[in-house]
matplotlib code that plots the C-alpha trace (Angstrom):
import matplotlib.pyplot as plt

x = [-203.4, -206.7, -210.0, -210.1, -206.6, -207.6, -210.7, -208.7, -206.0, -208.5, -210.3, -206.9, -205.9, -209.2, -208.7, -205.0, -205.8, -208.4, -205.7, -203.2, -205.6, -206.3, -202.9, -200.2, -197.1, -196.3, -193.7, -196.1, -198.6, -195.9, -194.9, -198.4, -199.0, -195.6, -195.7, -199.3, -198.3, -195.4, -197.6, -200.2, -197.7, -195.8, -198.9, -197.3, -200.2, -199.7, -196.2, -197.3, -199.1, -202.2, -200.8, -197.5, -195.1, -193.8, -191.0, -190.9, -187.1, -186.5, -190.2, -189.7, -193.1, -195.0, -197.1, -196.3, -196.6, -200.0, -201.4, -200.3, -201.8, -205.1, -205.3, -204.3, -205.8, -204.5, -200.9, -198.5, -196.6, -193.5, -191.9, -188.3, -186.5, -183.5, -185.1, -187.1, -189.0, -190.4, -191.2, -193.3, -195.0, -195.7, -197.1, -199.4, -200.6, -201.2, -203.0, -205.9, -204.6, -204.0, -201.7, -198.9, -196.0, -193.2, -189.8, -186.9, -184.1, -180.9, -181.5, -177.8, -177.8, -181.3, -181.7, -184.6, -187.1, -188.4, -190.5, -192.5, -191.6, -189.3, -189.9, -187.2, -188.3, -185.7, -183.5, -180.8, -178.7, -178.4, -176.1, -172.4, -171.8, -170.6, -173.6, -175.9, -174.5, -174.9, -178.5, -179.6, -177.9, -179.5, -182.9, -182.6, -181.4, -184.5, -187.1, -189.3, -188.9, -190.5, -190.6, -189.8, -187.5, -189.3, -186.9, -187.5, -184.3, -183.3, -182.1, -178.4, -178.6, -182.1, -182.9, -183.5, -180.2, -181.4, -183.7, -180.7, -179.3, -182.7, -182.6, -179.2, -180.4, -183.6, -181.5, -179.2, -182.1, -184.2, -181.3, -178.4, -176.6, -176.8, -174.4, -174.0, -176.2, -174.7, -176.8, -176.5, -176.5, -179.3, -176.9, -174.8, -177.9, -179.3, -175.9, -176.2, -179.6, -178.3, -175.3, -177.7, -179.9, -182.6, -183.9, -184.7, -188.4, -189.3, -187.4, -189.9, -189.1, -191.8, -193.0, -192.2, -192.1, -188.7, -187.0, -186.4, -187.5, -187.2, -189.0, -186.9, -188.4, -186.2, -187.7, -185.9, -184.6, -183.7, -182.2, -185.7, -186.6, -183.7]
y = [-21.9, -22.1, -22.3, -26.0, -26.6, -24.7, -26.9, -30.1, -29.0, -28.0, -31.4, -33.2, -31.2, -32.1, -35.8, -35.8, -33.9, -36.7, -39.3, -37.6, -37.4, -41.1, -42.6, -39.9, -39.7, -36.6, -35.5, -35.7, -33.6, -31.1, -30.7, -30.6, -26.9, -25.8, -28.0, -27.1, -23.4, -24.1, -25.9, -23.1, -20.3, -21.9, -22.9, -26.3, -27.9, -25.5, -27.0, -30.6, -32.2, -34.2, -37.5, -39.3, -39.8, -37.4, -38.4, -36.8, -36.9, -37.3, -37.5, -37.5, -37.4, -38.1, -35.0, -33.6, -37.0, -37.7, -34.3, -34.5, -38.1, -37.0, -33.8, -35.4, -38.9, -39.4, -38.9, -41.6, -40.3, -42.0, -41.0, -41.9, -41.7, -43.4, -43.5, -46.8, -45.6, -42.7, -44.8, -46.9, -43.7, -42.6, -46.0, -46.1, -42.5, -43.4, -46.7, -46.8, -44.1, -46.1, -43.7, -43.2, -45.5, -45.1, -46.7, -47.1, -45.8, -43.8, -40.8, -40.6, -44.0, -44.2, -44.9, -42.6, -43.8, -41.5, -38.9, -35.8, -34.0, -34.3, -32.5, -32.0, -30.1, -29.1, -32.1, -31.1, -29.3, -32.5, -34.0, -33.2, -30.7, -33.3, -35.5, -32.5, -32.0, -35.7, -35.8, -32.7, -34.1, -37.5, -36.0, -33.7, -36.5, -38.5, -35.7, -35.8, -32.9, -29.9, -31.8, -29.9, -30.1, -28.4, -27.5, -25.9, -24.7, -22.2, -18.8, -18.5, -14.7, -13.7, -10.0, -11.1, -12.8, -14.3, -16.6, -18.3, -19.0, -20.4, -22.7, -24.0, -24.5, -26.3, -28.6, -29.6, -30.1, -32.3, -34.0, -34.1, -37.0, -36.1, -34.3, -30.7, -28.3, -27.3, -24.4, -22.6, -19.1, -18.5, -17.6, -20.8, -23.0, -21.5, -22.1, -25.8, -26.0, -24.7, -27.0, -29.9, -28.9, -27.2, -23.8, -21.7, -21.0, -19.7, -18.3, -17.4, -16.4, -17.8, -16.4, -18.2, -16.8, -18.3, -19.6, -18.2, -20.8, -20.3, -22.1, -22.9, -24.5, -25.7, -27.0, -29.7, -28.4, -30.9, -30.6, -30.7, -27.7, -25.6]
z = [15.6, 13.7, 15.7, 14.8, 16.2, 19.4, 19.8, 19.3, 21.7, 24.4, 24.1, 24.2, 27.3, 29.1, 28.3, 29.4, 32.6, 33.4, 32.7, 34.9, 37.8, 37.4, 36.8, 36.4, 38.4, 40.6, 38.0, 35.1, 37.0, 37.8, 34.2, 32.7, 33.2, 31.8, 28.8, 28.0, 28.1, 25.8, 23.3, 23.4, 23.0, 20.2, 18.3, 18.0, 16.2, 13.3, 12.6, 12.7, 9.7, 10.5, 9.1, 8.9, 11.8, 14.4, 16.9, 20.3, 21.0, 24.7, 25.5, 29.3, 31.0, 27.7, 28.1, 24.6, 22.9, 24.4, 23.7, 20.1, 19.7, 21.3, 19.2, 15.9, 15.8, 12.2, 13.3, 14.4, 17.5, 18.7, 22.0, 22.8, 26.2, 27.8, 31.2, 31.4, 34.5, 32.6, 29.6, 32.0, 33.2, 29.6, 28.6, 31.5, 30.8, 27.1, 27.6, 25.1, 22.8, 19.6, 17.7, 20.3, 21.1, 23.6, 23.1, 25.6, 23.4, 23.6, 21.3, 20.6, 18.9, 17.7, 13.9, 12.9, 10.3, 7.6, 9.5, 8.8, 12.0, 15.1, 18.4, 21.0, 24.1, 26.7, 25.8, 23.4, 26.1, 28.1, 25.5, 24.9, 22.1, 19.6, 20.3, 19.8, 16.3, 15.4, 16.6, 14.7, 11.5, 12.0, 12.5, 9.5, 7.2, 7.9, 7.6, 4.5, 2.1, 3.8, 7.1, 10.3, 13.2, 16.1, 18.9, 22.3, 24.1, 26.7, 25.6, 26.6, 26.6, 27.7, 28.4, 32.0, 32.7, 35.9, 33.9, 32.4, 35.8, 36.9, 33.9, 35.0, 38.6, 37.5, 35.3, 38.2, 40.6, 38.4, 36.5, 39.0, 37.4, 33.8, 31.5, 32.5, 30.6, 27.2, 26.0, 22.7, 21.5, 19.0, 16.1, 16.7, 16.8, 13.6, 12.0, 13.0, 11.4, 8.1, 8.1, 8.7, 5.7, 7.8, 6.7, 9.8, 9.6, 13.1, 16.1, 18.8, 22.4, 24.7, 28.0, 31.3, 34.8, 35.7, 32.6, 29.0, 26.4, 22.7, 19.9, 16.8, 13.7, 10.9, 7.6, 5.6, 2.3, -0.4, -3.9, -5.3, -3.3, -4.5]

ax = plt.figure().add_subplot(projection="3d")
ax.plot(x, y, z, "-o")
ax.set_aspect("equal")
plt.show()
């Protein structure tokens, strides 16, 4: 990230930390440190344009959506989640932030508008394999030319194999009634990107003490770009 991006992110983190202390749920507070670390390590702001619309697909606690909205006031941020209770948490946390909106929606059936970016953090593996394909194709089809799909997923074959099993355990503890975790190998996920018309731009393993996240960035390629 540029020094300006770093300054913006640090200011956004301070504001969000204040909001969490004032009105955040226990789960939002629990996730803040992890998601802040992921955003910093991945240099997320460098992949998001300062204007237009970014959709946070499966926004969960709203941490990423709120940080983006606070750091990029010229950006329209839309968070989607199927859990109405979490949407209520997100909306309460975001009260007074004018450029972020949270919608109760099933991402498997959501009709995406034209967007500049989509972010999907630790969500794709919750869907059945066929639904994962459909979601990636749907997002890719609605990205503007040069737009990005920014995906964070667990490494299925990390160097420290125990981190994969910790990822599975965490999934079943925090989401016991959801679809079992359907993780991808990196080569298969990159093949899905290409089939959906996304040119792989970044594959970056991230550091975490107990899990093995990877950042994938795919750029929308159109006939005009060829």
